[in-house]
N, C-alpha and C positions, 0 to 999 in steps of 0.2 A: 906186533904181529896181527892183532885184531883191532881194526879201527872202530868198529861198532856194528850195529845190526843194520843190514841192508833192508830187510823187510820181514814181516811175519806173514806167511801165506797159508791159505786154507783151501783145500780141495772142495769144490762145490759141484753138485749135480746140475744145477740150472744157474749158469753165470748171469743171465739177464735178470732173473728174479733176485739173486743175491746182490747184484749191482744196484738194483732199485732200492733194496733195503738199506745198504750202506750209504748210498747217495741221497735218497729221498727221505728215508725215515731217520737215519742217524745224522744226516746232513754233512757227511764228510765229502770234501772235494775230490773229484777224480783227477789224478795227475798223469795216468797212463791208461789207455784203453786199446788193447790189441786183440779184441774179440774174446778169446777164451782166457785171456790174462788181463786183469784190471787191477790197478793200484790206486789207493786212496791216501791222502795225507791226514793222519790222525795226530795233530799237534806235533809235527816233526817226525813222527814214526810212520813208515810206509806199511800199509796193510794191503795185502794182495789176495785176490781170488783167482783160483786156478781151476778152470773148467775142463782142462785136458786130462787131469788125473783124479776124477771124483771118487773112485772106489777106495775102500779100505779104512775110512775114518769114522763112519757113522755108528757102527755097532760096538766098536771097541774104544771109543773116545777119539779125540783128535786135538788139534790146537786149541788153546784157551786164550782168549783175547780179553783184556780188561781196558776200560776207558776211564778218563778223568772227567767226571760230570762237570758241566759248565756252571750249573746253578744248584749244586748239592744233589745227593743221591735220591732223596725222597721226591724232590721236584722232577728230576729226570725220569724216574720210574713212572711217576704220574703222567708225564708228557708222553712217554713211549706207550703206556697202556692206552692213552686216549687215541693213539695212532694204530691200535690193534695189536701191539706187541704183547705176547704172553711170556711169562716167566715160570715155566713148569717146574724148574728146580729151585725156584726162589731166588732171592737177591741177597748177597752178603757184601758187607763193606770191609775193605782192607785199607788201612792207611799206610802209604809208602813212607818210609823214614828216610 
């Protein structure tokens, strides 16, 4: 019945700003760009940004996206912080089994 996950998408207020973050800071390749809908390849998982429906997720929570760090969590956090990324809620490591 279900083949798999098509994508994980997140509503964003500023799709160009969000696209820059995922493309330039996280270095995920863009696989589809239709203006207000942008998809990235995250190691075989499609991650999409939706600028058409930005309301409703910020004050009450929203999608959570986790990544597999290429060079370990500590090194990845250090690299992202050097690019200006802040982690106001902290960073936690979960190991997938």
